[in-house]
ZAKOLLO-283539 format. One record per residue (C-alpha): residue number from 1; residue in one letter; x, y, z; chain. Coordinates in nm, 4 decimals, decimal comma, always signed. Example, Ala and Ser with C-alpha at 12.3 -4.5 7.8 and 13.67 -1.06 7.14 Angstrom:
2
<1 A <+1,2300 -0,4500 +0,7800> A>
<2 S <+1,3670 -0,1060 +0,7140> A>
//
This chain:
393
<1 M <-3,3032 +2,6557 +4,3325> A>
<2 T <-3,1701 +2,6493 +3,9791> A>
<3 A <-2,9608 +2,3437 +3,9023> A>
<4 N <-2,6016 +2,4092 +3,8067> A>
<5 R <-2,5367 +2,3561 +3,4378> A>
<6 L <-2,2101 +2,2416 +3,2913> A>
<7 P <-2,0741 +2,4854 +3,0332> A>
<8 L <-2,1007 +2,3778 +2,6710> A>
<9 P <-1,7769 +2,2540 +2,5131> A>
<10 S <-1,6487 +2,5264 +2,2843> A>
<11 V <-1,4604 +2,5209 +1,9568> A>
<12 C <-1,3200 +2,8136 +1,7605> A>
<13 W <-1,4109 +2,8437 +1,3932> A>
<14 L <-1,2066 +2,9836 +1,1042> A>
<15 E <-1,3469 +2,9561 +0,7521> A>
<16 A <-1,0836 +3,0419 +0,4927> A>
<17 H <-1,2881 +2,9000 +0,2061> A>
<18 P <-1,6677 +2,8711 +0,2617> A>
<19 S <-1,8448 +2,5612 +0,1309> A>
<20 L <-2,1676 +2,3647 +0,1686> A>
<21 A <-1,9708 +2,1078 +0,3689> A>
<22 A <-1,8633 +2,3831 +0,6078> A>
<23 E <-2,2260 +2,4870 +0,6636> A>
<24 A <-2,3197 +2,1259 +0,7323> A>
<25 L <-2,0373 +2,0826 +0,9844> A>
<26 R <-2,1165 +2,4069 +1,1658> A>
<27 T <-2,4825 +2,3048 +1,1977> A>
<28 A <-2,3767 +1,9628 +1,3244> A>
<29 L <-2,1487 +2,1179 +1,5880> A>
<30 G <-2,4478 +2,2960 +1,7386> A>
<31 R <-2,6491 +1,9756 +1,7281> A>
<32 W <-2,3669 +1,7934 +1,9107> A>
<33 G <-2,3703 +2,0511 +2,1901> A>
<34 Y <-2,0682 +2,2642 +2,0939> A>
<35 E <-2,0522 +2,6393 +2,1329> A>
<36 V <-1,9011 +2,7680 +1,8075> A>
<37 I <-1,6862 +3,0785 +1,8574> A>
<38 P <-1,5969 +3,2725 +1,5398> A>
<39 G <-1,2268 +3,3457 +1,4991> A>
<40 S <-0,9188 +3,1954 +1,6583> A>
<41 G <-0,8619 +3,1457 +2,0296> A>
<42 P <-0,7199 +2,9039 +2,2846> A>
<43 G <-0,8276 +2,5403 +2,2717> A>
<44 S <-0,9502 +2,3428 +1,9734> A>
<45 L <-0,9984 +2,5128 +1,6375> A>
<46 V <-1,1867 +2,4022 +1,3266> A>
<47 L <-1,0203 +2,5437 +1,0150> A>
<48 V <-1,2159 +2,5133 +0,6887> A>
<49 A <-1,0053 +2,5424 +0,3736> A>
<50 E <-0,9595 +2,4101 +0,0219> A>
<51 H <-0,6414 +2,2306 +0,1323> A>
<52 P <-0,4032 +2,2275 +0,4333> A>
<53 D <-0,1784 +2,5348 +0,4242> A>
<54 T <+0,0639 +2,6413 +0,6968> A>
<55 R <-0,0018 +3,0061 +0,6052> A>
<56 L <-0,3548 +2,9701 +0,7402> A>
<57 I <-0,2463 +2,8589 +1,0883> A>
<58 P <-0,3315 +3,1373 +1,3385> A>
<59 A <-0,1154 +3,2359 +1,6340> A>
<60 E <-0,3756 +3,1038 +1,8802> A>
<61 G <-0,5186 +2,7551 +1,9094> A>
<62 H <-0,3706 +2,4513 +2,0805> A>
<63 E <-0,4764 +2,2052 +1,8086> A>
<64 I <-0,6555 +2,2216 +1,4746> A>
<65 L <-0,9148 +2,0098 +1,2983> A>
<66 W <-0,8593 +2,0772 +0,9284> A>
<67 W <-1,1831 +2,0323 +0,7272> A>
<68 V <-1,0547 +2,0435 +0,3684> A>
<69 E <-1,1672 +1,9643 +0,0139> A>
<70 K <-0,8397 +1,7953 -0,0828> A>
<71 A <-0,5016 +1,7197 +0,0727> A>
<72 E <-0,1622 +1,6098 -0,0530> A>
<73 P <+0,0551 +1,4027 +0,1859> A>
<74 E <+0,3227 +1,6725 +0,1909> A>
<75 E <+0,0658 +1,9391 +0,2876> A>
<76 V <-0,0685 +1,7244 +0,5682> A>
<77 S <+0,2798 +1,6560 +0,6975> A>
<78 A <+0,3624 +2,0276 +0,6948> A>
<79 V <+0,0553 +2,1512 +0,8860> A>
<80 L <+0,0649 +1,8717 +1,1445> A>
<81 S <+0,4335 +1,9314 +1,2045> A>
<82 A <+0,3579 +2,2992 +1,2665> A>
<83 R <+0,0542 +2,2429 +1,4944> A>
<84 P <-0,0938 +1,9176 +1,6330> A>
<85 G <-0,4304 +1,8163 +1,4984> A>
<86 W <-0,6262 +1,6108 +1,2461> A>
<87 V <-0,6850 +1,6495 +0,8726> A>
<88 L <-1,0187 +1,5307 +0,7334> A>
<89 L <-1,1565 +1,5574 +0,3806> A>
<90 Q <-1,4983 +1,7228 +0,3538> A>
<91 E <-1,6334 +1,4181 +0,1700> A>
<92 R <-1,5982 +1,2167 +0,4918> A>
<93 P <-1,9102 +1,1657 +0,7081> A>
<94 L <-1,9754 +1,4419 +0,9626> A>
<95 E <-1,9502 +1,1811 +1,2377> A>
<96 A <-1,5775 +1,1494 +1,1581> A>
<97 A <-1,5316 +1,5171 +1,2480> A>
<98 R <-1,7163 +1,4621 +1,5749> A>
<99 E <-1,4832 +1,1749 +1,6669> A>
<100 A <-1,1780 +1,3820 +1,5707> A>
<101 L <-1,2870 +1,6675 +1,7974> A>
<102 Q <-1,3257 +1,4238 +2,0850> A>
<103 H <-0,9687 +1,3044 +2,0268> A>
<104 L <-0,8462 +1,6629 +2,0139> A>
<105 R <-1,0149 +1,7515 +2,3437> A>
<106 Q <-0,8497 +1,4454 +2,5019> A>
<107 R <-0,5144 +1,5404 +2,3478> A>
<108 D <-0,5113 +1,1976 +2,1822> A>
<109 L <-0,3010 +1,2755 +1,8761> A>
<110 G <-0,1524 +0,9341 +1,8130> A>
<111 S <+0,1986 +0,8059 +1,8671> A>
<112 E <+0,3279 +0,7255 +1,5201> A>
<113 G <+0,3615 +1,0653 +1,3550> A>
<114 W <+0,1509 +1,2584 +1,1093> A>
<115 L <+0,0330 +0,9522 +0,9178> A>
<116 R <-0,1452 +0,8020 +1,2199> A>
<117 Q <-0,2823 +1,1440 +1,3164> A>
<118 M <-0,4342 +1,1889 +0,9730> A>
<119 M <-0,5447 +0,8358 +0,8987> A>
<120 H <-0,6934 +0,7230 +1,2315> A>
<121 L <-1,0377 +0,8231 +1,1050> A>
<122 A <-0,9760 +0,7866 +0,7315> A>
<123 S <-1,1191 +0,5280 +0,4978> A>
<124 L <-0,9182 +0,2416 +0,3536> A>
<125 E <-0,9381 +0,4205 +0,0177> A>
<126 D <-0,7713 +0,7318 +0,1622> A>
<127 L <-0,4962 +0,5285 +0,3244> A>
<128 L <-0,4208 +0,3284 +0,0095> A>
<129 K <-0,3832 +0,6497 -0,1914> A>
<130 L <-0,1296 +0,7778 +0,0607> A>
<131 V <+0,0620 +0,4487 +0,0647> A>
<132 L <+0,0765 +0,4435 -0,3160> A>
<133 A <+0,1835 +0,8083 -0,3422> A>
<134 R <+0,4608 +0,7494 -0,0892> A>
<135 A <+0,5863 +0,4352 -0,2658> A>
<136 I <+0,5904 +0,6076 -0,6076> A>
<137 R <+0,7763 +0,9087 -0,4681> A>
<138 L <+1,0421 +0,7097 -0,2809> A>
<139 S <+1,0961 +0,4604 -0,5640> A>
<140 G <+1,1071 +0,7138 -0,8453> A>
<141 A <+0,8526 +0,5004 -1,0331> A>
<142 K <+0,6420 +0,6391 -1,3166> A>
<143 A <+0,3180 +0,5053 -1,1693> A>
<144 G <+0,1720 +0,2249 -0,9604> A>
<145 A <-0,1327 +0,0428 -0,8293> A>
<146 I <-0,2529 -0,1467 -0,5211> A>
<147 W <-0,4774 -0,4540 -0,5144> A>
<148 M <-0,6592 -0,5697 -0,1985> A>
<149 R <-0,7594 -0,9300 -0,1302> A>
<150 R <-1,1186 -1,0438 -0,1008> A>
<151 D <-1,1854 -1,4165 -0,0840> A>
<152 D <-0,9709 -1,5784 -0,3581> A>
<153 L <-0,9041 -1,2671 -0,5698> A>
<154 F <-0,7132 -0,9396 -0,5456> A>
<155 F <-0,9080 -0,6323 -0,6657> A>
<156 Q <-0,7417 -0,3046 -0,7685> A>
<157 R <-0,8365 -0,0307 -0,5198> A>
<158 A <-0,5850 +0,2450 -0,6009> A>
<159 G <-0,4061 +0,3239 -0,9260> A>
<160 D <-0,3647 +0,5625 -1,2160> A>
<161 G <-0,4215 +0,3361 -1,5164> A>
<162 A <-0,0660 +0,2053 -1,5396> A>
<163 F <-0,1825 -0,1532 -1,4842> A>
<164 P <-0,4997 -0,3343 -1,6004> A>
<165 E <-0,7798 -0,3189 -1,3443> A>
<166 A <-0,8762 -0,6842 -1,3883> A>
<167 P <-0,8879 -0,8873 -1,0641> A>
<168 L <-0,5822 -1,1039 -0,9919> A>
<169 P <-0,6181 -1,4659 -0,8760> A>
<170 L <-0,4216 -1,5524 -0,5621> A>
<171 Q <-0,1695 -1,7644 -0,7516> A>
<172 E <-0,1022 -1,4951 -1,0109> A>
<173 A <-0,0474 -1,2395 -0,7337> A>
<174 A <+0,1861 -1,4822 -0,5528> A>
<175 D <+0,3870 -1,5309 -0,8740> A>
<176 L <+0,4259 -1,1535 -0,9161> A>
<177 V <+0,5563 -1,1245 -0,5601> A>
<178 R <+0,7929 -1,4206 -0,6091> A>
<179 R <+0,9412 -1,2604 -0,9229> A>
<180 G <+0,9870 -0,9271 -0,7449> A>
<181 E <+0,7300 -0,7543 -0,9673> A>
<182 A <+0,4943 -0,6869 -0,6746> A>
<183 F <+0,5261 -0,6386 -0,2982> A>
<184 L <+0,2980 -0,7588 -0,0205> A>
<185 L <+0,1126 -0,5113 +0,2006> A>
<186 A <+0,0383 -0,6364 +0,5526> A>
<187 P <+0,2185 -0,9675 +0,4835> A>
<188 S <+0,0853 -1,1262 +0,8028> A>
<189 E <-0,2610 -1,1283 +0,6426> A>
<190 Q <-0,1494 -1,1070 +0,2755> A>
<191 L <-0,3930 -0,8187 +0,2618> A>
<192 G <-0,2771 -0,6527 -0,0567> A>
<193 I <-0,0062 -0,6168 -0,3188> A>
<194 L <+0,1740 -0,3109 -0,4544> A>
<195 R <+0,3014 -0,2883 -0,8131> A>
<196 L <+0,5219 -0,0077 -0,9455> A>
<197 L <+0,5964 +0,0912 -1,3050> A>
<198 E <+0,9720 +0,1216 -1,3673> A>
<199 P <+1,0939 +0,1944 -1,0125> A>
<200 Q <+1,4389 +0,3575 -1,0048> A>
<201 E <+1,5318 +0,2618 -0,6490> A>
<202 P <+1,5716 -0,0824 -0,4834> A>
<203 P <+1,2771 -0,2169 -0,2807> A>
<204 E <+1,4372 -0,1470 +0,0575> A>
<205 S <+1,4344 +0,2257 -0,0227> A>
<206 F <+1,0581 +0,2474 -0,0679> A>
<207 L <+0,9389 -0,0356 +0,1583> A>
<208 R <+1,0780 +0,1372 +0,4679> A>
<209 G <+0,7972 +0,2142 +0,7082> A>
<210 F <+0,5570 -0,0407 +0,5635> A>
<211 D <+0,5771 -0,2386 +0,8886> A>
<212 D <+0,4451 +0,0671 +1,0730> A>
<213 M <+0,1680 +0,1025 +0,8164> A>
<214 E <+0,0521 -0,2589 +0,8552> A>
<215 P <-0,1654 -0,2006 +1,1659> A>
<216 L <-0,3173 +0,1085 +1,0005> A>
<217 L <-0,4057 -0,0888 +0,6884> A>
<218 L <-0,5486 -0,3762 +0,8891> A>
<219 N <-0,7548 -0,1446 +1,1098> A>
<220 A <-0,8924 +0,0482 +0,8099> A>
<221 W <-0,9726 -0,2762 +0,6270> A>
<222 R <-1,1485 -0,4286 +0,9290> A>
<223 L <-1,3421 -0,1064 +0,9851> A>
<224 E <-1,4545 -0,1087 +0,6216> A>
<225 E <-1,5629 -0,4718 +0,6503> A>
<226 S <-1,7514 -0,4149 +0,9766> A>
<227 R <-1,9245 -0,1040 +0,8407> A>
<228 A <-2,0289 -0,2971 +0,5314> A>
<229 L <-2,1923 -0,5561 +0,7566> A>
<230 S <-2,3516 -0,2986 +0,9886> A>
<231 F <-2,4947 -0,1129 +0,6882> A>
<232 K <-2,6724 -0,4219 +0,5532> A>
<233 D <-3,0398 -0,4898 +0,6206> A>
<234 D <-3,0807 -0,8304 +0,7860> A>
<235 L <-3,3777 -0,9350 +0,5721> A>
<236 T <-3,3332 -0,7875 +0,2252> A>
<237 V <-3,0358 -0,7309 -0,0049> A>
<238 A <-3,0634 -0,3548 +0,0575> A>
<239 Q <-2,8480 -0,1229 +0,2640> A>
<240 N <-3,0109 +0,0012 +0,5856> A>
<241 R <-3,1198 +0,3405 +0,7165> A>
<242 R <-2,7917 +0,3913 +0,9011> A>
<243 C <-2,6099 +0,3580 +0,5712> A>
<244 L <-2,8413 +0,6102 +0,4008> A>
<245 E <-2,7864 +0,8642 +0,6787> A>
<246 A <-2,4103 +0,8274 +0,6319> A>
<247 E <-2,4089 +0,8377 +0,2509> A>
<248 L <-2,6818 +1,0879 +0,1616> A>
<249 P <-2,4969 +1,4004 +0,2878> A>
<250 Q <-2,1898 +1,2940 +0,0882> A>
<251 A <-2,4033 +1,2383 -0,2206> A>
<252 V <-2,5574 +1,5862 -0,1856> A>
<253 R <-2,2129 +1,7452 -0,1480> A>
<254 S <-2,0913 +1,5570 -0,4546> A>
<255 A <-2,3948 +1,6686 -0,6562> A>
<256 A <-2,3374 +2,0289 -0,5506> A>
<257 A <-1,9693 +2,0133 -0,6487> A>
<258 K <-2,0572 +1,8663 -0,9902> A>
<259 T <-2,3592 +2,0984 -1,0331> A>
<260 E <-2,5781 +1,7994 -1,1151> A>
<261 S <-2,9097 +1,6652 -0,9923> A>
<262 L <-2,9555 +1,3969 -0,7267> A>
<263 A <-3,2907 +1,2193 -0,7016> A>
<264 V <-3,4506 +1,0198 -0,4200> A>
<265 L <-3,7288 +0,7663 -0,4784> A>
<266 F <-3,8990 +0,7011 -0,1434> A>
<267 M <-4,1287 +0,3962 -0,1464> A>
<268 D <-4,3780 +0,2269 +0,0840> A>
<269 V <-4,5208 -0,1239 +0,0348> A>
<270 D <-4,8981 -0,0879 +0,0255> A>
<271 D <-5,1033 -0,2795 +0,2819> A>
<272 L <-4,8176 -0,4794 +0,4346> A>
<273 K <-4,9978 -0,4865 +0,7689> A>
<274 R <-5,3012 -0,6490 +0,6040> A>
<275 V <-5,0734 -0,9080 +0,4399> A>
<276 N <-4,9141 -0,9912 +0,7762> A>
<277 T <-5,2574 -1,0237 +0,9401> A>
<278 R <-5,4076 -1,2393 +0,6672> A>
<279 H <-5,1106 -1,4549 +0,5626> A>
<280 G <-4,8691 -1,4279 +0,8557> A>
<281 H <-4,5399 -1,2438 +0,9024> A>
<282 P <-4,3359 -1,4950 +0,6930> A>
<283 A <-4,5464 -1,3895 +0,3929> A>
<284 G <-4,4780 -1,0247 +0,4736> A>
<285 S <-4,1051 -1,0973 +0,4852> A>
<286 L <-4,1236 -1,2710 +0,1454> A>
<287 L <-4,3041 -0,9664 +0,0096> A>
<288 L <-4,0305 -0,7288 +0,1305> A>
<289 E <-3,7589 -0,9512 -0,0137> A>
<290 A <-3,9390 -0,9631 -0,3489> A>
<291 V <-3,9648 -0,5821 -0,3623> A>
<292 A <-3,5938 -0,5451 -0,2815> A>
<293 Q <-3,4902 -0,8012 -0,5435> A>
<294 V <-3,6923 -0,6395 -0,8223> A>
<295 A <-3,5684 -0,2929 -0,7242> A>
<296 M <-3,2060 -0,4091 -0,7265> A>
<297 R <-3,2524 -0,5590 -1,0721> A>
<298 L <-3,3935 -0,2332 -1,2120> A>
<299 C <-3,1381 -0,0016 -1,0448> A>
<300 R <-2,8351 +0,1156 -1,2409> A>
<301 A <-2,4847 +0,0310 -1,1191> A>
<302 H <-2,4413 +0,3653 -0,9390> A>
<303 D <-2,7909 +0,3756 -0,7816> A>
<304 R <-2,8240 +0,2664 -0,4173> A>
<305 L <-3,1175 +0,0821 -0,2588> A>
<306 Y <-3,1857 +0,1188 +0,1140> A>
<307 R <-3,4470 -0,0317 +0,3425> A>
<308 Y <-3,5476 +0,2748 +0,5399> A>
<309 G <-3,7443 +0,0779 +0,7961> A>
<310 G <-4,0507 -0,1448 +0,8223> A>
<311 D <-4,2230 -0,1346 +0,4835> A>
<312 E <-4,0267 +0,1640 +0,3463> A>
<313 F <-3,7476 +0,1612 +0,0876> A>
<314 C <-3,5408 +0,4397 -0,0642> A>
<315 I <-3,3406 +0,4556 -0,3882> A>
<316 L <-3,0657 +0,7174 -0,4175> A>
<317 M <-3,0006 +0,8127 -0,7805> A>
<318 P <-2,6903 +1,0300 -0,8495> A>
<319 G <-2,6904 +1,2396 -1,1663> A>
<320 T <-3,0653 +1,1903 -1,2054> A>
<321 T <-3,3540 +1,4352 -1,2333> A>
<322 A <-3,6969 +1,3930 -1,0761> A>
<323 K <-3,8257 +1,2773 -1,4157> A>
<324 G <-3,5683 +0,9978 -1,4244> A>
<325 A <-3,6688 +0,8836 -1,0761> A>
<326 V <-4,0368 +0,8833 -1,1762> A>
<327 N <-3,9516 +0,6622 -1,4735> A>
<328 L <-3,7769 +0,4115 -1,2469> A>
<329 G <-4,0654 +0,4224 -0,9988> A>
<330 N <-4,3229 +0,3487 -1,2681> A>
<331 R <-4,1133 +0,0625 -1,4087> A>
<332 L <-4,0825 -0,0845 -1,0593> A>
<333 L <-4,4593 -0,0623 -0,9985> A>
<334 A <-4,5333 -0,2240 -1,3358> A>
<335 E <-4,2813 -0,5052 -1,2793> A>
<336 L <-4,4233 -0,5872 -0,9356> A>
<337 R <-4,7822 -0,5890 -1,0641> A>
<338 A <-4,6822 -0,8204 -1,3482> A>
<339 T <-4,5165 -1,0748 -1,1187> A>
<340 P <-4,7529 -1,1601 -0,8287> A>
<341 L <-4,5984 -1,3212 -0,5218> A>
<342 D <-4,6665 -1,6958 -0,5035> A>
<343 L <-4,7958 -1,7821 -0,1560> A>
<344 G <-4,8976 -2,1365 -0,2460> A>
<345 A <-5,2747 -2,1217 -0,2148> A>
<346 E <-5,2850 -1,7616 -0,3427> A>
<347 R <-5,0924 -1,5270 -0,5721> A>
<348 L <-5,0521 -1,1836 -0,4170> A>
<349 V <-5,0353 -0,8750 -0,6392> A>
<350 V <-4,7700 -0,6403 -0,4977> A>
<351 S <-4,8358 -0,2664 -0,4871> A>
<352 L <-4,6123 +0,0284 -0,3983> A>
<353 S <-4,6637 +0,3971 -0,3415> A>
<354 A <-4,3682 +0,6266 -0,4067> A>
<355 G <-4,2606 +0,9867 -0,3635> A>
<356 V <-3,9859 +1,1604 -0,5617> A>
<357 A <-3,7713 +1,4610 -0,4725> A>
<358 A <-3,4545 +1,5930 -0,6333> A>
<359 Y <-3,1650 +1,8149 -0,5260> A>
<360 P <-3,1479 +2,1072 -0,5905> A>
<361 Q <-3,4921 +2,1300 -0,7532> A>
<362 H <-3,6923 +2,0465 -0,4410> A>
<363 A <-3,4460 +2,0622 -0,1506> A>
<364 D <-3,1267 +2,2357 -0,0381> A>
<365 G <-2,9788 +1,9576 +0,1774> A>
<366 A <-2,9910 +1,5911 +0,2743> A>
<367 S <-3,2552 +1,6008 +0,5487> A>
<368 H <-3,4722 +1,8402 +0,3453> A>
<369 L <-3,4486 +1,6057 +0,0460> A>
<370 I <-3,5761 +1,3072 +0,2459> A>
<371 K <-3,8540 +1,5193 +0,3971> A>
<372 Q <-3,9745 +1,6354 +0,0555> A>
<373 A <-3,9722 +1,2801 -0,0828> A>
<374 D <-4,1610 +1,1591 +0,2254> A>
<375 L <-4,4277 +1,4288 +0,1823> A>
<376 A <-4,4693 +1,3235 -0,1809> A>
<377 L <-4,5052 +0,9610 -0,0663> A>
<378 L <-4,7753 +1,0578 +0,1832> A>
<379 K <-4,9609 +1,2336 -0,0986> A>
<380 A <-4,9376 +0,9185 -0,3130> A>
<381 K <-5,0874 +0,7185 -0,0263> A>
<382 A <-5,3658 +0,9714 +0,0251> A>
<383 E <-5,4581 +0,9812 -0,3422> A>
<384 G <-5,5184 +0,6072 -0,3753> A>
<385 K <-5,1826 +0,4245 -0,3471> A>
<386 G <-5,0039 +0,2370 -0,6253> A>
<387 M <-4,8665 +0,5554 -0,7839> A>
<388 V <-4,5594 +0,7821 -0,8007> A>
<389 V <-4,5922 +1,1479 -0,6926> A>
<390 V <-4,3297 +1,4225 -0,7325> A>
<391 A <-4,2646 +1,6733 -0,4540> A>
<392 G <-4,4607 +1,9951 -0,4927> A>
<393 E <-4,6969 +1,8591 -0,7578> A>
//
């Protein structure tokens, strides 16, 4: 007897403006077990567009997940007033869209209006931009900026150049608030400060609603902090594989939008198992830490180092060709060879093998890019280790 099977959850799909991000989301929907039905219909609808637009809302569809390239607060307010749903920017991780669809299916649309509906899954950066835009509009100010606290300093996180971006000490921020030149965000935690350039309205006119925003700000800030911790490798100073899987698709989309190259340097520490057997696992841990520290020192400010797992590392290099990644790989190998690891009774020469792949030269997407770099790494291992090999060569 054939076992009864539950029907797949379905979602309708309207694509007003095709994009690489749309292709990635549609593929992910199938991977998550959704049946994707082209066109509008009853139930949940994914609507892909450049920006939220009420003219795109079809007659059918109980709720809409907007998957957009950009969104102004007024546009979001308009579409969510016309039809319940969520608005997500295409630069957000695909997992955010999965969570939004789950909320839609449960009819969990929030209880504090369009802002909560939009921002429940948004980053702190997204929320701060909305808060600043709202404050500037209601105050009639020319411009503004927001600083967020970390330890004993406030760092500017949103702004348009109206104020210097230098960090503010706690006392200086407190003095600005005392003089009425700045306003606290989430006062219970003194989480941030808002400054406006030549506001035309009194504070009470543009601070209305900030109390409602406080839990949103706190939640987004705590989520950012917890993700930062969960994305850190416990041993090295690198990010972990979970972080790479979240950030690589965004980096590929950004490279595609800017029509620039994105390179991956995939590395494996040679003979780590032999080191662990001969010198013990503490020596192996020291070796991994040494590799991560040298790699971090050689990386540029916008490069990202990840520990992929075990003895493997990965460097993500935006705006870089395969040739640029090879140059970094060779510098890293030379630096490690020149600085043997001191194990007390012995000095251990460190060796790496590395594979390089670049988007769009060698791959058309995130997973393909990692696969191509991994194949190049395997070739480097097979050809004698201690070298850098480019995909397809």
